[in-house]
N, C-alpha and C positions, 0 to 999 in steps of 0.2 A: 135370095132370102137370108140363109143362114150366113154368107158373105155381110150383108146390112146389118144383121144383128148384133156380128162379130165387131164392125166396124163402130156402131151405135155405143156398145160396151165399152171399148177402145176408148171413145172420147168420153163418157163419163169418169172413167176412172182418171186420165187426162188433168179432166176439171176438178175431179175430187181431190189429186196430189195436189194442184194448183191452191186449192183452197187450204187444205194442209199446209203448205208451205207458208202462204201468207196467214194465216193464222199463229206459225210461229216467230213470224215477223212481228208480229203486231203485239204479242201477249209479253215479251217485255217492256214494252211500252206501256203499256195498260195496267202491267202489274205494280211501274213504277206510279203511284199519286199521288206525291209530292216532292218536293223539288227546293232547292237551297240555294233564296233568292240574294240575300245579302248578309254580311258579316262586319259588326261595327261594333268598335272596342272603345273604351274611356276608362277613368281614371276617377273613383268618388272617395276622396279620403285615401285609407292605405289599400282601400278594395279595389280590383279590376273588373268592371262588367261588361260582356261581350253580349251585345243584343243580336241574336240570330233570326232572320226575316226569312220564312218559309210561301211557298205560295198556295198553300191549302192551310186550314186552321191544323193543330197539333191534336193528335189523340191521346200520344202517350209518351212521358218523356224519354227520351234515347236511354241504351245503355251501355252505360260509362266506366270505364277503368283509368287507374295512374299507378304509375311506377316512379321510382328514386332516382334511380339512376340510367339512362338520363333522365332527368324531370321531365313526365310530360301527362299530360291529362289527355284520353281518348273516349268521344262519342260516337256510338254508331247508331245513323240514321236508318231504319229499315225503308225498303222502298222509296228510296228518297234519291232524285237526280244532283247534279253538282251544277247550275245553272248558274253561279255567279261568274264564270268564263274565265278562273281562275285556281292555281292550285296551289299557288303559298300568299299567303298576306302578311305583309310587314307590320306588325303594330309598334312593339320599341314601347312599350307604356310598362313603367313599375317591370318588375319580373318576368312579365310576357313578353318573348319576344315576335316570334311569327305562329301562325297558322295554315298548317298544311291542310287542305281537301282531296281525299282521294276515293275514285270511286270504281266499286269494283262489283260484280255479281247482287247486283238491284238494291244495293245499298251502298253507303257512303260514309266515308269513318272523317272528323274530325278531331285534328292531333293541335295540342294547345303546347308548342313548346316553351318551356320555364328557364331561368335561371337554378332554382331550387324547387324543391318539393316543396307545393302549398295545395291545401283543401280547398274543395268546391261544391256547391250547389246550384240547383237549378228549379226553375219555374215556366208554367206553362200561363203565357198571355194571349189567347188570340192566337194568331198567325205568327206568335213571336216565342223564341225560345231564350231565356236571358238564362246567363250562369256567370255566377259570384264568384270569383276566385280572391281567397282572402289573403291580401297581401303582408298581415302581420306574422303570418302560419298557426294561427288560431283556426279555431271550430269558424267552418260558413255559413253565412245567414243569406238565402236565398231575397234577392229582392226584387223591387215590379218597373217594370217601364220607367216611375215616378223616381227612384234611387229608393224609395221604401223598405220597409220589410212587406214580405211575400202576406202577412196578417195583422198591419199596423194595429196600434192602438191609435184613438184619435190624437193627434195634436193639436192646441189651443195656441193663440198668440198675444202678448198682452194687449188688453183693449181692443182685440178684435182684430187689428192690422196684420197684413202679411208683411214679412220685413223685407227690405228693400235694397236692390243693387245699389253699392257703396262707390262706385266709381267706373271707368272705361277709357281704356288707355291701349293709345296702339305706337310701338316701336319697331324700328330698324334692327337687323340681325348685322353680324360681321358678315355675312356669305350674301346678304342681301334679301333675309327674310323679314316677312312682315309678321311681327306679333302681337295679337291681339289680350288685352289684358283685361282680366274682369274682376275688379275685388267685389265677392261674394259676403253676405251678412253671416251666413250660417258656414260650417266646414260641410253639412249634412246637406246641402242645396244639390240637387240631381240635374245633370246635366245631359242633353241629350243632342248629339251632334251626326249631323248626317249628311250627307252630298248627293243633289239634284244635278244631273247636268252642269253645268259650269258654276254654279252656286253653293256656299253650305251652308247651313242652316242651324243653327245652335239656339236649342229650347232650353230655359233654365223655368223647371218648372215651382209650382208654388211659392213664388216673389213677385216683388211689386217691381216699378221703374219709374224711378224721382221725374221731375219735370224736366229737370236741368240734362238728365241724361236722354230723353225723347229726342235723337236726331240723326242726322246723315252725314257722317265724315268721309270727309273727302280725302284721301290719304293717297294717291296718285303722284303726287310729287317726293314723295320716299322712296321710290325706287325699287317697290317691290312688286313681288304679284300681286298683290291687293290692291284694288282702285278705292269701294267704297265698304264702309262698314256702317248697314245700316240697323238702330234697335226702337223696335218700337212693343208696347202690351199686347199680347194676343190673350184675350178671356184669362185664366188665373194663371196663366203661366208671361213669359219675355221670350219673344222670337229676335234674333238676332243672326242678320241676313251678312255674309260675307262675299263679293262680287270679285273673284282675281280674272287676270286675263294671260294669256298665251301657256305653256305649258310650266303644271306645279304641282307639288304634295304637301299636303297637308298631315297634323300628325295633333293631337290636345292631350293636354295633363292638369291633374287639379292639383296643389300644394296647399292643404289646410282650406284659407280661406279666399286662396287667388287661385283663378282658371286664366289657362294660357294656351290658346289656338296660334299654333305656327304655320302658315304656308311658307315652301319653300320651292325655291324656281329649280325647273329641269332645262337642263339645255339639250336643246333638240339634235337629235342623228336622221339626216333626211334618209338616210338607209337603212332605217331600221322601222319594223309597223307600229314597236312594243317603244313607249320613253319614258324610262328612268322607273319609279314602281305604282305609276299608273295603271300598268296593261293595256289589254287590248278595250280600245272605246267606240269600238265603230255598231252600227246599227244590228241588232243581231237578224239572224238568216236562219232559215232551216232548209236541208238540202237532204232528195233522200235518189240518188241516181244511179244506176248499175252502167257500167262501162260508157262511162261518157267522158269525150274527147275533151282535153285539157284545154284545149283554145274556147270550146264553148265555155266551160266555168266560170274561166276569165271574163269572157265579156259579161256573163249576170254579174259578177263578184261587180264588174265597172259598171253598169248600170246600177247598182243599190247602191254603191261609193262617191258614185259621181265624179271619179276621176276618169283622166286619160289614158288607158293601157293601151301599150305597144308592146306586143307579142311577137318575138322574133320566129322566123322562119324553122327554125331547128325547134321549137316547142313543138311536139307531137305527144300521141299517147294518148291513152284513157286511164280513167281512174274509175274506181266504184266508190264513193261515201254515202254514210247517211248521218248527218249533222243537227242538232232538234235548240235552237236558241242560244246558237252561239255568232259571238261578233262577227261579219265581216274578213276584218283585217287578221282573228284567228284563225279562220278557216283560208285564208289567203296565205298564212305562214306555214301551216301545216301543210296546203297541197305543194309547195314551194320547196317544202323540206323533203317531201315522201318522191318529188318526182326530180330532186336536184338542181333547182330551180333558183335563182336570186334576181335580186331586181333594182334598180338606180333610179331614183328620184330628182326629177326637176322640176321644182316648182308643184304642178298636178298633174304631170306626166310623168309613167313608170315605164319605165321597159324591164321587163320580163324577161330573161333567157337563160339559159344554163350557165351553172358556175363557169365551167370549162371556156367556155366561150367568151362572159364578161371579163374575165382575168386576162383572156389571150386577148381580147380587144386593145385591154385598159393597158398592156405590156407593149404593145404594138404602138400605142399612143408616143408612152415614156420614149421607145427608141426613135422615133422620128421629132418630137423635140430634142432626141443630142441629136440626132443627124444633123437637124435645124442648127443647133447652137454652134455645132463642128463648122458649119460654111455660111453661117450671117455674119454679115458685117460688123466688125469693132467700132463703139464711137467713145470718145472721150467727154468727159464731164467733170467739171470742179465744183466741192461742196466746200462753200463755207462756213467753218463751224463760230458757232456764237458764244458758248458756254464752255462746250469741252473742249479738252487741248488735244491737238493732231495728233500728239505722239500716245495717247491714249488708244487709238484704232491701228497700233501695228500688230496687238496681237489678233487683233479681229480678222486682218488681209495678209497678215503672216509676212509683214515685212523685214528684212532682213533677217529672216528666219527668226523671228521671235515665236511664231507656232504654226500650225498648221491652218491654209486657209479653206475653210467651209464656207466662204459668202459667194467667193468672186466664182465665174466658170475657170476651165485648163487654161483657156487663153487671155486671162483677165490677167491684170494688175494694177498696183496702187502705189501712189509717189505721195509723199507725205510731206507737208512743208510748212515749218514750225515758224519762219519768221512771221507770214500772214496768215497762219493756223487755216491750213487750206488742206484738203483732200482732192488729189488729181486720180480719178477712175478711169483706167480704160476697158472694157467692155461688151459683152450684147445688150442691147437696148433692155431687155427683161432682169438681167441683173444690176442694171444702172438703176432700175425701179427699187429692184428689193433695198438697193443699198440707200435710195432714197429717204425709203421708209423706217430704214434702220435708224440712220442720222434723224430722221425728227422724231422719232419717240426719245432718242437718248442725249441729243443736244437741247436739254432742256433748263430751265433755270434750276437752280436744286437752294429746296425753303432751307430757311435760316431759323437756328433755334436758339434761344435764348435760354440758359442755363443757368438758374441763380442755387447756388449751396448757402446755407445757414448753419454756422458752425457755433453752435453754444454751450460755453463749457458754467459751472458754478459750481460754488462751493461755499459749506459750512464750515467753521474752523473755531474747536473751541477749546482751550489748555486752560488747566489751572494747578499753579505749582504752591506748598506750603512749606517751611520749614523753620529749626531753631538754632540758637548758639547758646550754653549754659555754661558758663562757669564760677570760680570759686576762687578768693584772693584772701591771705589773709599778712597783713601788714606789719603783726606785731614787732616780729624780729628784725625789721626794717627801722621801725622806728625805737630801737631800743630796748625791747621787752622780750618772751621768750614765744619764737613761734612756735605752732602745732597747736595739738592737746596732750595734755597727760596723762600717759597711762599705768605708771607705778615707777615711784622712786624719780628716778632721774630720766626715764622714759619717756619720750613724746612723739606724736604721729601727727604729719604734715601732710595738710589735703589740697591737691591741686588739678591741674589739668593732663601734663606730662611730666617726664622725668625732668627736661630741665626746669619748668616752673617749681619742681618743687628744690630744685638746687639754687634759684633763684629767693625761694623763701629761706631754705637754711643758711644762705649765704655762701655755697658752696658756690656758686656761679655769679656771675659778674652781669649785673642788670642793664640793659640797654632801655633807650629812651622808647624805642619801637616793640621790645622783645615780651615786657612783662603780663601786658592785659591776655594778647595770642595765646600765652605759654602756661596761661590759667584757665584753659578753657577746655574742658573734660567731654563736651559735647558741642559736635560742628556741622551739620548740618542744616545749612539755611537751604531756601528755596531757588530752584534754578532758572535762570531768565529765558525769557522767551523771545526769539525774534530780534537778539542784540541788546534787549532792552534787559536792564537790572531790576529786580525785583524790590515792594517797597517793605523799610523793615520798623519797630518798634522796640526800643530799650527799656527791662526797668533792672533795677539795682536796688536789693534787701542789704544795709548796712547795719554795722553797730554804731552806737551815740558817740562813739570815740571814733570812730570812722577806720578802725583797724580790721575789721571782716568785712567780706561783699560778695554777697550772691548774685551775680550777672545774668541777665536773661534778654536774650535779640529774637524776638519771632518776624519772619519775613512773610511774603506772602504776594505773589504775582496769578494773575487771571487776564489770558487775552479772547477776545470773540469778536472773529471776522466774518463776514458773507462779502462773496464779491461776484461776476458775473462777467465773460469777455463773450462777445459774440462775434464772432469772422464769418464776411460774407462776400467771398468771390462771386464773381459773374464770369461768363465769358459767352461768347455768339460765334457759333461755327455751322458749316452747311450740313445735309442733310449725310448722315453715314461719314462724316471726317470725323478725326480724333482733335480734340482742342483741351490745351491746357495752360493755364495761368499758376503764376508761383510768385511768392513775396517771404521773404526770411532772411538770416542770416548765413553768412558762412564761417565756420571756427577754425583755424589753424593748429594744426596737430605736427608733433616735430618726429620724424622718423626715420629709422637708420634704413639706407640702401643694402645690396647685395654687397655694395663694394666695402662698408663700414661708415661711409660718409653720411649723413643727415642731411635730411632733405624736410620740405614744409609741404602738407596735403591740408588739403578742405574738406571738412563735413559741414554738409547743409541743415541749417536747423531752419525749416520752412514750411509755409501753408500752402499745399499744391492740390491742384484741382485739376484732374485727367477726366475727360468723359466723350463716349461716342455717340451721340443720339443717332436713331432710326427712326422715322415718321412711318407708323401703319397707314395701311388705305382707307380707316374709319378714323382717322384723325388723332389716335392717340400715341405715343413716344417711347419708346424701347429706348431704356439708356443703360451703356458700360460705364460706369462709375468707377474711380479709384482716387478716395478722398486720403492726403496726408494732413495731418496736425504735428506736427515738431515741434520742440520749444527746448531750450539751453536747460538743462537740469546742473543736478551739484558737483559741484569742482573736485575731481579726484586726484592723485599721485600723475596719472596718466593724460591730466586733462579734462576738459568738462564734459560730461556726460550728456547723451541726445533723449529726452522724452518722448517718445514715439506713438503716434494714434492715428487706426490706420482702416479706413473701410473699403470692400473692393466688393462692387455686388453687380446685379444685373434686374434692371427693375423694370415694369411695365406701368408708364405715370397719363394721367390722362390728361390733355393739353389745359395748360394755368392750374392744375394741381399738384399739390404740394404731399410730399411721400415722407416719411422717418427712414433713414436707410436703415440708421442704428441706434444705441445707444452703450453707455458704459458706467453703471452706477457702483460708486467706490467707498465703504463704511471702513473708517478705523477707530477702533475703540482699544486704550490702553491706559493701565493704571499701573505707576511706578512707586516703589515704597524702600525708602533706606533706614535703617535702626538697630538702636546698639539691643543686642539679642538681651533676652529678660526683661531691662528696662523699657523698651520700646512695648513690649508686651502689657504695662500696667494699666488700670483702670483709668482714665482721665491722664496720668502724671506721665502716661507712655507718649501722648502727643510731646512732649518736650524733649524727647528722645529719639526723632524720628523724623525723618521730611518725607513727603506724599508729592506724587505727579500723577493729572486725569489731560487726558488728549480724547476727544472727539472729535473727528476729523470724516466731512461729507462731501464728497464731489459726482458731477453728475456730468457729461457729454452725452450730447444730443445732437444729430445730424442731421437738418430736413436738405431737399432738394428739389426744386419748382421748375419744369422744362414750360416754354410758353415757344410757338410755334409763330415766327415772327410774319408781317406783311412785307410789302417790297420795301416801304421804308419805314425804317425802324430807328432807334435810339434805347441809348440805354442812362436812364435816369440815375 
C-alpha cells in the first residue's frame, strides 16, 4: 500500500513538472500579444511617411528615441513579434535608406537608418502606426493614412469639385525598369502604395479621375516587368493596379506634383531561395518539433511548397525548431545553414545534400569533362566572316603569339586566311560551338552614324574716326607788303604752322609749289582710314578781302558699320566606335632654317577639321568624342602669316537626331582713341579743332552645334 501511494505521488509530481514546463513554453507566446505584419514607405512632398501594419489594434504609441551620429530613429514595440519575415527593408526614399527590425526579449525594435538627423512624429490609426519623418529638417507634423494632418481642418474645393489627376504616362528606363508617371493636381495629394501578391495597388486619396484617363494600358511591348496599368475611380479615391510579371522589385517617390512608381527587374539565381530585395516569398508555416529528423522536415516543406525535393543519403541527424508564421523558404534556408547543407535547383526539382558533397561532386564532374576533352577527337571547321576582318581574331585565338589563347582548348589551334576572310579552327566539338557563338555575336554589321557639325561665326563691327587740319597763311610778304604783325618799332611777328612755313613767309626759305600750304598748318590730326578706305573731308577757308591772309580748316570723318555671319557645316558618316575625320582648308608655306644652316619650306594648315568617334548606347542614344578645329589665316607678320585658331574638344551624350551646343565664344572689344594738342584740345567747343578721335565697338560670337543620326541600312547625305 505504501509503495502504491509512493508511485501515485511520483506520477502526480511528474504531471505537475510537465505542466509547469508546458506553461513556461507557452508564456512567451501568450505574452507577445501583437505582431508587425507590414512596413510600407512612401514620399509625400518633402516628408517620408512610413505605415506600419500590425496584427491587432495598437493601444499606445511605441517608445522612441533618435541619435545624430549615426543618424537613426529607433522605436520599441512592447510585447510584439516581427512577422514580416525580414530583418532589413530597403527603402531608399529621400534621406531614409533602410529599416531594420530586431526581435528580442518579448519586444521588437524598429530602426530607421537616415542620411542626416531628422525629426519625426507618430499617430495611431486602428491597426496602423503612421510615422512621419520631416525631410526639410523642421518640426514634424503627424499625418493620417490619407496624408492629411492628424487633426485636419475642413478642406473645401472650388465649386465643390474634387481635383482631378492630370495625366498618366508609362516610360521604360535604361536598365529595363518600367516607370508609371502620374501628374497630380496638387503637391499635397496623399498616395498609398501597397503590394498584394504579384500586384501593386496605388491609391490616390481624395482626387477624381477624368474620363480620358479611365483606361487600361497594355505596356507589355516595352520590355519591362510591367504588363498592364489599370486606373479606375474607387469611391472618393482613385485606384491604380499595376500587374508585373517575373521577378521584380518596386519603389515609389513623389516630387512636387509628380508621382513615380518604378518597377525594376531582378535576375533570377536558381541556386538561391531569395531573389533580390523581395526576400522570402513562400507560404507562411508554423513548426514546433523536438528532435525531428531533418529528412522528415524536408518532406513536410516539400508538401507545403509543391517542390520535388531529393535528399541525399548523407542527409541525416535531427533538429529542434519552433517557428511561427515563417515563410517556408526562409525555414528551409535556416535549416540548411544550421545543418551545413546546400541545394542545387533544376526546374522544380531541388537536390539537398551537404555542402562538401555538392562541391566534391561538382569538382569530379569538372575533372571528368577535362579528361574527356583530353581524349575527345578533334574536328576542323571553317568560319566565313562577313563584316569583321579575320585579322581581328588574332588576339582572341593567340595566333602568332598575339596574346594568350583563352577560347580554345590546349589541343586547339586556329588558322587565319586574310585573302578569303575565313577562320579555320581545329578543336573538340564543344569548343567549336563556343567559337561559333562568339562569331555570331561579333560578326555583325556595325550601325552607321551621320554626324553633322554646324559652326556659326557672327560679328557686328562698328568704327568711327573724326579729325581736323588747321592752318594759317600770310601772303603779304610774298606780294610786296610786310609780312607778319608789328609789335613795336620795326619789330614784327609772323605766325604759321612750322619752322619752314615761317621762313617761307619772311623770305628766309624758297617757296615751292608743293610746300607752301602744308608748311602753314599748325594742326594736322585728320581722321584715320578704316579697312583701307580714306575718310571724307570738308575744307573751309577764312580770308581777307585782299586775299592776303588765310585761315584754313579741314574736317575729316569716317564711320564703318559691318555685320557678317559665316556658317560652316561639315558632315561625316562613320561606323559605330570608329573614328572619322573630315578637313578642308589651306596650307601656308613658311621658310625655316635647318640644322645645317640651309633653308627649307614647311607648311602649316589653316583648315576646318572635324574628328569624331561615335558610340551607340543600348537605349538608342549616341556618345560622341568630338574634336572640332576652325583655323583661319590671320594677320601678316615679319615671320609670315599668323593662324587664328578656334577649337572645341569634348565628350557628350546626345539623343538620336538631337542637337547639342558643344560650346560658344563671345568676344566684345570696345576702344576709344584720342590724339590732341595739349591745352588747346581741352578747350570747350573749339578743342575739337585741335584733336583727332576714334571709336571701335566690335562683337564676335562663335557657336558650335552637333547633330548625330543613326542611319538605316541604306542612306544618303543630302
